[in-house]
DOFIDREN-624601 format. One record per residue (C-alpha): residue in one letter; x, y, z. Coordinates in steps of 0.2 Angstrom, whole numbers, plus 5000, padded with zeros to 4 digits. Last residue first. Layout:
N
aXYZ ...
This chain:
631
l512753785580 q513353655593 g514953555594 g514953395604 r516653335599 e515953215586 a514853355578 f516453455575 v517353305568 t515953275556 l515953465552 a517753455548 l517653295537 a516153355527 a516953525524 e518553445519 r517753335506 v516553465499 g517853595496 a519253475491 s518453395477 p518953515463 d520853485467 h521753615457 c523553595452 v525153695456 p526953715450 t526653625433 l528353655425 g529153555439 l527853455449 g526153515457 p525753575475 t523853585478 w522653725475 e521053685483 g519253675478 g517753785479 l516053775488 r515053815472 e516153705461 s515853555473 l513953595472 a514053595453 a515053425452 q513753355464 a512253415454 l511253555461 e509353525463 p509453565482 p509953745478 a511553795489 s511053905503 d511053765516 l512853705511 l513553885513 q512553915529 v513253745536 l515053805532 h514753975540 r513953895556 a515453785557 a516653935557 r515654015570 q515753865581 t517553845579 q517854025585 i516653995600 c517653845605 v517653655601 a518653535611 g520553485614 e520953675611 l522453645600 a521653505590 m519953585589 l520853745583 g521853655570 h520353555563 m519353715562 a520753805553 v520853665540 a518953675537 t519053865535 d520453855523 v519553725513 v517953825512 s518953985507 g519454125518 f519454095537 s517654095539 g516654165553 d515754305544 e516954435552 r518554345547 q519654225556 r521554245553 g521854305571 r521454135578 l522754045568 q524054175572 r523754155591 e523653965590 i525253955580 t526154065592 q525553975607 r526053805600 l527753865595 p528053945612 h527753785621 t526553825636 p525153705630 p526353565628 c527053515611 l526953355601 a525153325595 a524553505597 s526153575589 c525853455573 l523953495571 a524353685573 l525753675560 e524653585548 g523353715550 l524653855548 t525253775532 g523553765525 l523053935530 d524554015521 f526154055529 g527054215523 a526754315539 m527654185550 d529254195540 l530754205552 t529954155569 v528954015562 r530353955551 q531453945567 w530153855577 l529853725563 w531753685563 q531653675582 i530153555581 g531153445568 r532653445579 a531653395594 v530753255584 r532453185579 d533153195597 d531653115605 d531153235618 a529453285609 q528953095610 f528752975597 g527252855598 l526552835581 r525452985583 g526953095587 l527853025571 q526353065561 r526353245567 l528153255563 a527853205545 a526453325543 a527453475551 s528953435539 v527853425524 r526953595528 v528653675531 r529353605515 a527853675505 n527953845513 d529753875507 t531353855517 p532453735508 t531853795491 g530653705480 a530953525473 a532553565464 l533053555446 l531653675440 s532553815449 a533953815436 d532753865422 r533554035419 l535253985423 p536254085436 f537153935443 r536653905462 t535253785456 m536653665451 f537053625469 v535353555472 e534753595490 s532853565489 e533053375484 g534353345497 r533353195504 e532153125492 f530253135488 r529453255501 a530953305511 f530953345530 g531653475541 g532853455555 d534353535547 p535153365542 e533653315532 q532253205539 m531653085525 a532452925533 l531352955549 l529752955538 v530252795529 e530652705545 v528952755552 a528152695536 r528752525539 r527852515556 m526352585548 a526252455535 a526352315548 r524952405558 a523852405543 q524152225539 s523652175557 q522152295557 h521352245541 h520152125550 s519352285557 s518752275575 r519952415580 p519052535567 l520252615555 a520452795558 h522352785561 l522452695544 a521652845535 d522852965544 l524352855539 v523752865521 a523853055521 c525553045530 t526252925516 s525453035502 l526353185509 t528053095512 d528053035494 v529052875489 y529652855472 k529952695463 d528252595463 a526952705455 g525252625452 a524252755461 e525052925463 c526153015475 p527052855481 w526752765498 g527852715513 g528952565513 a530652505507 p531952495520 a532952655525 n534752705523 t534752865514 r535252955498 l535252815486 q533552755494 w532652885483 e533152785467 g532052645472 i531952475482 q530452375482 r528852365493 i528052535490 e526352535497 e524952535484 g524252375490 l523852445507 l522752585498 f521852465487 p521552345502 l520852495511 a519552535499 a518252405505 e518552475523 g518052645518 a516452585510 a516052485525 i516352635536 s515252735524 a513852605527 a514052605546 d513952795547 g515452915544 a517252935550 l517952795540 a517152875524 l518053035527 r519752945530 v519452855513 m519153015505 r520753085512 a521752935506 l521152955489 t521653135489 t523453105495 l523552955483 p523453065468 a522652965454 c523452955437 l524553115438 l524753275429 g523053265421 q522553295402 a520853375401 l519253325393 q517853445395 p516253455405 g515153605401 a515453775392 p515653865409 t516953725413 s516953575424 v518453445421 l518353275414 g519853155414 r521453105407 a522853015418 r522252845412 r522652895394 l524352955399 y524752785407 a524052695392 l525252795381 g526752745393 r526252555392 v526152555373 i527752655372 r528652525383 p527852375375 d528552435357 d527052435346 y527252605339 n529152565335 a530652615345 g531952705334 l532952815346 v531752955341 r530252855346 l531052815363 a531453005366 i529653045362 l529052925375 s530252985388 l529653165384 l527853115387 t528253015403 p529353155410 h527753275408 a526453145414 a527153105431 f528853025436 w528852885422 g527352805415 g526852625413 h525952595430 a527452485436 q528652625433 q529852675419 a531452735427 a532452585420 i532152645402 m532852815406 w534352755415 r534752625402 q534752765389 v535852885399 r537052735402 k537152705383 l537452895380 a538852895393 a539752745385 g539652825368 l540352985374 v541752895383 p542052785368 g542652925356 r542453105359 p542353175342 l542153365342 k540453445339 r540053435358 i541553545362 l540753685353 k539153665363 v540253655379 g541053825375 q539353905372 d538853855389 f540453915397 a540154085388 q538454095395 l539154045412 l540354185412 d538954305407 g537854245421 l539254265433 l539454445427 g537654485429 p535954455420 q535254285423 v535554145410 l534854085394 r534554255386 p533354235371 l534054255353 i532854365342 p532254265327 e533054305311 g532054415298 d533354545295 p532354675305 r532554555320 h531154435323 l529854395337 l529154225337 l527354175338 p527054175319 a528354045317 a527353915327 s527053805311 s526053645313 v526953495318 h528353385310 v529353335325 r531253335324 a532453275337 p534353315337 a534853175340 r535853245355 s534553365360 l533253225361 l534353115371 l534853245383 y532953295386 p532553115389 t533753115404 m533453285410 v531553265412 g531453115424 r532953185433 a531953355435 w530453255442 p531553155454 s532453315461 v534253335457 r535753235465 s535553085453 p536053195439 s537753195446 l538553375448 w538753365467 t539553195467 v538853055477 t537952975462 p539652935454 l539953025438 l539552935422 w537853025419 l538853195419 e539753125403 a538153165393 p538653355394 m537053455397 t536753605386 p535453735389 l534253785375 w534653915361 a535953795354 w534553685348 p534153815334 i532453895334 h530953855323 g531453675319 a529953595327 m530953505339 a531853675344 l530153755346 w529553615356 l531053625368 r530853815368 v529053795375 e529553675389 i531053775393 s529953915398 g529454055386 r530554205379 q530654115363 a528754125361 g528854315359 g529254455372 l527654475382 e526854585370 h527154465356 v526354325366 i524854435370 r524654475351 r524654295346 a523254255359 r522254395352 v522454325334 l522054155340 h520354215347 e519954315332 a520354175319 e521854205308 p522754045314 d521153945309 d520853805321 g521253635315 s521953545331 e523753595327 v523153775327 l522353745344 a523953665351 w525053815344 w523953945352 g523753855369 l525653825369 a526054005366 t524754065379 r525453935391 s527253995389 p526754185389 d525654175405 p524454315408 r524254335427 g522854255437 a524054185451 a523754005445 d524454055427 h523354135414 w522954095396 a522954245385 g521654305372 s521054455382 p519454365385 q520354225394 q520654055387 t520053915398 a518653855387 r519753845371 i521053735380 w519653625386 g518853605369 a520553565362 l520653415374 g518953355370 d519153375351 r520753265352 e519953145363 a518353125353 s519453115337 g520452975344 l522153005351 d523552885348 h524352935332 f526052925341 l527253045333 r525953185327 d525153145343 a526553245351 l525753415347 l524053365355 v524953285370 e525953445372 c524453555373 a523553445385 l525153455396 g525253645396 i523353675399 d523653695418 p523453555430 v521853475437 s521953355451 l520453245455 l519953235437 y518153185433 p517953005426 p518152955408 e516652855401 g516752675397 r515352625408 a516452545420 a517552705420 t516052805425 r515652685439 s517352715447 a517652625463 v519452615470 p520152685453 t519352855459 q517852945451 e516752855464 r517652945478 w517053105470 w515253055472 s515653005490 a516253185493 a514553255486 t513653135498 t514753185512 a514353365509 r512453335509 a512453225524 i513553345534 a512453485530 a510853385535 a511653335551 l512153515555 r510453585550 g509553445560 h510553475576 g510153665575 q508253625573 p508253505587 t509153645598 m510953615603 
């Protein structure tokens, strides 16, 4: 490499690493902004739905200060589109988010007849009215008294008395859905009433003035039968059922209270908010320790986001995603001596987040406690993706580190957790075994898909399975191990059936997995390499900055060294960093390079990680330089 090329590469790595280090300072590991009393920037940005619900729920809790209320409302206004709608991640007008955005801004003091709200109301009407929104919107409409509770799905409380092994037991659904179903049942049994601003203008009405009834089930004969069954259950609920119902409701309450985690919340922000509302409806006071801890959790999950109007306060889905924190530590451990010292300083935090007590996920498997949760402070739900990300950071730990013995012990426990997450078909679950094959999703209910963590064959599960198998390979498992062999066979089946549907992130994880476990002649490895190489564009990129970095990692792992395609991708990243004005702030540089859409939870299917572009670019270029790459 010429001195000029070497200098450009080193300067690009330094600039991207500096920006990534700034993001690391926003984390609980080392947050200067928090020390000054200012909220840090969010590392995982959801849609506006949670912020809207927090604004509406403040009628019950009176927890938001004027600055927080104005900040959340400012973010909601800043994300509204010129048409008046709020869009989903695919860029389409979202009726549910648009209805909630309108309602939250009215609750915050905006005039319903203001131009931006009139446009939003028209979009909601064009899309069928607020009653056609998600169960999230219909729940708030019912709590506000705008629609009857009969317009929402009914769940018999007696389901909570069923053994956990039965198909219809709530323990069989995904953890997020279980965290929502429990307070939802208590709210619908009350029935809860929250006095908020009127959302009646968002509803479509019949000529006689009555709101139009939304369909709760999918069209078809089976849907009609299920609709009749739902109505029958609602009639039965009006009959006295004696001690059985009382015992069921007491068990539901115990289940909800026991699900509160060490950080004060439940499974992410949405179940936390519903559980807090349910506690208030059940008679808990403002100073109840459970409510105080839950509100503190929601407050810690708030942070700043960059918008064209400047930084705005947003309500996050999680406090601090451990996957992102672990990737930042991994980058620090790949840097110079000062960065390595910073990475080692963060290791006690990561090791301290290991799950060391039993949880609900162990009901479906026979594994000891271990692994890591999806967010800092959680202690009851293990997350395969977070576990794999932390293991990546621990593998990068210098051999001379005094944390080695503690890290190796945690890695041994994580092996048992990863093996316990393998499903009978060979793939791996993210939170609990069986979470993607929930029996109740076979019913043609509109919202039945929310009960499962994706489908058994979607991209997210392929990515989780590839990540888990790669870690098993790094921890000493060979391809001829029966569990690894079943996993590779499952991946090969998915590749042969749905290769065209894989995004770059999934392809990159498959490349790392096949490079770690498969010989060069294996058809899985050859197919993935051919597909990955074919995705490169004329400018050397593979799409976004994150996709380009992921592809670089995959190609370097498959090749065992750098190649011409990796070199072209590295030149593209260096050029992007060179072309950015030197006076750009770190948040602006991150926005210029772009972030990454990451899997969300339940009603928030995706989140945006604004730190991913600079972080992954820095890590990919660092590995490129370590392998002797030249521009």
